[in-house]
C-alpha positions as CSV (number, residue, x, y, z in Angstrom):
1,M,-187.4,74.5,119.9
2,K,-186.2,75.1,116.3
3,I,-188.7,76.6,113.9
4,A,-188.0,76.7,110.1
5,F,-189.5,79.4,108.0
6,L,-189.4,80.7,104.4
7,G,-186.6,83.2,104.5
8,P,-184.4,85.0,104.5
9,E,-184.8,87.4,107.4
10,A,-187.6,89.9,107.1
11,S,-189.9,87.7,105.0
12,F,-193.6,87.8,105.7
13,T,-193.3,84.3,106.9
14,Q,-190.7,85.3,109.5
15,L,-193.2,88.0,110.8
16,A,-195.8,85.2,111.2
17,A,-193.3,82.8,112.8
18,I,-192.2,85.5,115.4
19,Q,-195.8,85.9,116.5
20,L,-196.5,82.2,116.5
21,F,-193.3,81.2,118.3
22,P,-192.0,84.1,120.4
23,G,-188.6,83.5,121.9
24,E,-187.9,80.3,119.9
25,E,-185.0,79.7,117.5
26,L,-186.1,80.7,114.0
27,I,-184.2,79.1,111.1
28,P,-184.6,80.7,107.7
29,Q,-184.9,78.4,104.6
30,P,-184.3,79.4,101.0
31,N,-187.6,77.9,99.7
32,I,-190.7,76.1,100.8
33,L,-189.3,72.6,99.9
34,D,-186.4,73.2,102.3
35,C,-188.9,74.1,105.1
36,F,-190.6,70.7,104.6
37,E,-187.3,68.8,104.4
38,A,-186.0,70.5,107.6
39,V,-189.0,69.1,109.4
40,E,-188.9,65.7,107.7
41,K,-185.2,65.2,108.5
42,G,-185.5,66.5,112.1
43,E,-183.4,69.6,111.5
44,A,-186.4,71.7,112.8
45,D,-189.2,70.8,115.1
46,K,-191.8,72.7,113.2
47,A,-192.0,75.0,110.2
48,V,-194.1,78.0,109.1
49,V,-195.0,78.2,105.4
50,P,-197.5,80.3,103.4
51,L,-200.6,78.4,102.2
52,E,-203.0,80.9,100.6
53,N,-203.3,84.6,99.7
54,S,-206.6,86.4,99.5
55,I,-205.7,88.0,96.1
56,E,-203.7,85.3,94.3
57,G,-205.1,82.1,95.9
58,T,-203.3,79.0,97.0
59,V,-199.6,78.7,97.2
60,S,-199.5,75.6,95.0
61,M,-196.0,74.5,96.1
62,T,-197.1,74.2,99.7
63,L,-200.1,72.0,98.7
64,D,-197.8,69.8,96.6
65,Y,-195.3,69.2,99.4
66,L,-198.2,68.5,101.9
67,Y,-199.1,65.7,99.5
68,K,-195.6,64.5,98.7
69,T,-194.0,64.7,102.2
70,S,-195.1,61.7,104.2
71,G,-196.0,62.1,107.8
72,I,-196.4,65.8,107.8
73,K,-199.2,67.2,110.0
74,I,-200.8,70.7,110.3
75,L,-200.7,72.0,113.9
76,A,-202.1,75.5,113.3
77,E,-203.2,78.1,110.8
78,A,-202.7,81.9,111.0
79,V,-204.0,84.8,108.9
80,M,-201.9,88.0,108.6
81,P,-202.6,91.2,106.7
82,I,-200.0,91.9,104.0
83,A,-198.7,95.3,102.9
84,H,-196.3,95.6,99.9
85,H,-194.0,98.5,99.3
86,L,-191.6,99.4,96.5
87,M,-188.1,100.0,97.7
88,I,-184.7,100.9,96.3
89,H,-181.1,101.4,97.6
90,P,-180.9,105.0,99.0
91,D,-178.0,105.8,96.6
92,C,-180.1,104.9,93.5
93,D,-182.3,107.0,91.3
94,S,-186.0,106.4,91.9
95,G,-186.7,107.7,88.4
96,S,-184.5,105.2,86.6
97,V,-185.4,101.8,88.0
98,E,-184.1,99.1,85.6
99,K,-185.5,96.0,87.1
100,I,-188.0,95.0,89.9
101,Y,-187.6,91.9,92.0
102,S,-189.9,90.0,94.3
103,H,-191.7,86.8,95.0
104,P,-194.1,85.9,92.2
105,Q,-197.1,86.2,94.5
106,A,-196.0,89.7,95.6
107,L,-195.5,90.8,92.0
108,A,-199.0,89.4,91.1
109,Q,-200.6,91.2,94.1
110,S,-199.1,94.5,92.9
111,F,-199.6,93.9,89.2
112,H,-201.9,96.9,88.4
113,F,-199.7,99.4,90.2
114,L,-196.5,98.1,88.6
115,D,-198.1,97.9,85.2
116,T,-199.4,101.5,85.5
117,H,-196.2,103.1,86.9
118,F,-193.4,100.8,85.7
119,K,-194.9,99.2,82.6
120,E,-191.6,99.0,80.7
121,V,-189.5,97.9,83.6
122,P,-188.7,94.1,83.6
123,K,-190.0,92.2,86.6
124,Q,-188.1,89.1,87.9
125,D,-189.3,86.4,90.3
126,F,-187.3,85.8,93.5
127,S,-187.7,83.1,96.1
128,S,-189.1,85.5,98.6
129,T,-189.8,89.2,99.1
130,A,-187.0,89.5,101.7
131,A,-184.5,87.8,99.3
132,A,-185.4,90.4,96.7
133,A,-184.8,93.2,99.2
134,R,-181.5,91.8,100.2
135,H,-180.5,91.4,96.5
136,V,-181.2,95.1,95.9
137,A,-179.2,96.1,99.0
138,E,-176.2,94.0,97.8
139,N,-176.2,95.7,94.4
140,P,-176.1,99.5,95.1
141,Q,-174.3,100.1,91.8
142,R,-177.5,99.2,89.9
143,N,-180.9,100.9,89.9
144,L,-182.8,97.9,91.2
145,A,-186.1,97.8,93.1
146,A,-187.8,95.3,95.3
147,V,-191.4,94.7,96.4
148,A,-191.2,93.8,100.1
149,N,-192.4,94.8,103.5
150,Q,-191.4,97.6,105.9
151,F,-189.4,95.1,108.1
152,A,-187.2,94.2,105.0
153,A,-186.7,97.9,104.2
154,N,-185.5,98.6,107.7
155,L,-183.3,95.5,107.9
156,Y,-181.5,96.0,104.6
157,G,-181.3,99.8,104.7
158,L,-183.6,100.4,101.7
159,K,-185.7,103.5,100.9
160,I,-189.4,103.0,100.2
161,I,-190.4,105.1,97.2
162,H,-194.0,103.9,97.0
163,H,-196.1,102.6,100.0
164,N,-199.0,100.1,99.9
165,I,-198.8,99.2,96.3
166,H,-200.9,96.0,96.5
167,D,-203.9,96.2,94.2
168,F,-206.5,95.4,96.8
169,E,-206.8,96.7,100.4
170,Q,-208.0,93.4,101.8
171,N,-204.7,91.5,101.2
172,H,-204.2,88.7,103.7
173,T,-202.0,85.6,103.7
174,R,-202.8,82.3,105.4
175,F,-199.9,80.5,107.0
176,I,-199.7,77.0,108.4
177,V,-197.5,75.4,111.1
178,I,-196.3,71.9,110.0
179,S,-194.8,69.2,112.1
180,K,-193.9,65.4,111.9
181,T,-195.8,64.8,115.1
182,S,-199.5,65.1,115.8
183,G,-200.5,67.4,118.6
184,S,-202.1,70.7,119.4
185,Y,-200.8,74.2,119.2
186,D,-202.2,77.1,121.3
187,N,-201.2,80.7,122.0
188,K,-203.2,82.6,124.5
189,S,-201.8,85.9,123.2
190,L,-203.4,85.4,119.8
191,K,-207.0,85.8,118.8
192,V,-208.6,82.5,117.7
193,L,-210.7,82.8,114.5
194,G,-212.0,79.3,114.4
195,E,-211.2,75.6,114.1
196,K,-210.9,73.3,111.2
197,S,-209.5,70.0,109.9
198,G,-207.4,69.3,106.8
199,L,-207.6,66.3,104.5
200,L,-205.9,65.1,101.3
201,V,-208.1,62.9,99.2
202,T,-207.0,61.0,96.0
203,L,-209.6,59.2,94.0
204,P,-208.8,55.6,92.9
205,E,-209.6,56.5,89.3
206,D,-211.3,59.2,87.2
207,H,-214.9,58.1,86.7
208,A,-218.3,59.8,86.5
209,G,-219.6,60.8,90.0
210,G,-216.3,60.0,91.8
211,L,-215.9,63.5,93.4
212,H,-219.7,63.6,94.1
213,Q,-219.3,60.4,96.1
214,V,-216.6,62.0,98.2
215,L,-218.5,65.2,98.8
216,S,-221.6,63.1,99.7
217,V,-219.6,61.6,102.7
218,F,-219.6,65.1,104.2
219,A,-222.9,66.3,102.9
220,W,-225.3,63.8,104.5
221,R,-223.4,64.3,107.8
222,K,-223.9,68.0,107.5
223,M,-220.2,68.6,107.8
224,N,-219.4,72.1,106.5
225,L,-216.5,72.4,104.0
226,S,-214.8,75.8,103.9
227,K,-212.4,74.8,101.1
228,I,-211.9,72.1,98.4
229,E,-209.1,72.5,95.9
230,S,-207.7,70.1,93.3
231,R,-204.0,69.8,92.4
232,T,-202.5,67.8,89.7
233,L,-200.7,64.6,90.6
234,K,-198.2,65.3,87.8
235,T,-198.8,61.7,86.5
236,G,-200.9,62.8,83.5
237,L,-203.7,65.1,82.5
238,G,-206.9,64.6,84.5
239,N,-205.1,63.1,87.6
240,Y,-205.7,65.1,90.7
241,F,-205.7,65.0,94.5
242,F,-208.0,67.2,96.6
243,F,-207.2,69.4,99.6
244,I,-210.3,69.7,101.8
245,N,-211.0,71.8,104.9
246,V,-213.8,70.8,107.3
247,V,-215.1,73.5,109.7
248,G,-215.2,72.8,113.4
249,K,-213.8,70.2,115.8
250,W,-213.0,66.7,114.6
251,E,-213.8,64.5,117.6
252,S,-217.1,62.8,117.3
253,A,-217.8,59.3,116.0
254,L,-219.6,60.9,113.1
255,H,-216.3,62.4,111.9
256,H,-214.3,59.2,112.3
257,H,-216.9,57.3,110.4
258,A,-216.5,59.8,107.6
259,L,-212.9,58.7,107.2
260,E,-214.0,55.1,107.2
261,E,-216.5,55.7,104.4
262,L,-213.9,57.6,102.4
263,K,-211.6,54.5,102.7
264,A,-214.5,52.3,101.7
265,L,-214.8,54.3,98.5
266,D,-211.2,53.1,97.9
267,T,-209.8,56.7,98.1
268,E,-206.4,57.4,99.4
269,T,-207.1,59.7,102.4
270,C,-204.6,61.5,104.6
271,F,-205.9,63.3,107.7
272,L,-203.6,66.3,108.3
273,G,-205.0,67.2,111.7
274,N,-207.6,69.3,113.5
275,Y,-206.2,72.8,114.3
276,K,-207.1,76.3,115.3
277,E,-206.9,79.4,113.1
278,F,-205.3,82.5,114.6
279,C,-205.2,86.1,113.7
280,L,-201.8,87.8,113.4
281,E,-200.7,91.5,113.2
282,S,-198.9,92.8,110.1
């Protein structure tokens, strides 16, 4: 089985994919869009992508492609603790760092540390933490640094000059497994944290009480929502779709009738699947 993941090698997403799919062929992708396209085009059976971080919130690009990529389902969710370290090439001077590279989420999660200790050093976004580490390794003639994980430091031969620079101790990232086919995923070696369902809901028009009507569908059925988030449709100000998580199994007639009522409200509703949430190691 081929599993796409946000690469390159040594990214946090690869660490998640290794635990979710031990022994399977892992295919690194340069960005999140390429992960979705690999699944959509049949170049990969499944993909692992980041969805949310406990410090910086939702990875908006993942939500956007869940909406835009037709036929994509969520098979599983996994939560992994995240530790960021600042690393340089071993031949460079730790006291003369000229630029710091990383994924924008990692830079944001380490903002206070970097602002305190490297305030005057420019920070530059990279497609992933691992790509930033590789870039530093490939440019030993410059005093560059990267914010990445221990795996990346080991793989690319970098020296960690500051450990655990993330601003909050409870730093976790939620990943999802996506596929073109519906089904279930299970892994007996991983701890199950719970079960949920994912939906994408688009209102027919912006009118008073529209979102209230949607939420009422779940409220009177006593269906617990653990997440509801709006994302712009990029068709104009005030136009949004909503990503909704419903806690628990989705199997009773009550749940299916909820989908029917949402359609009766003339909403565009996409059921992404019912899936388990797993706990991963860092």
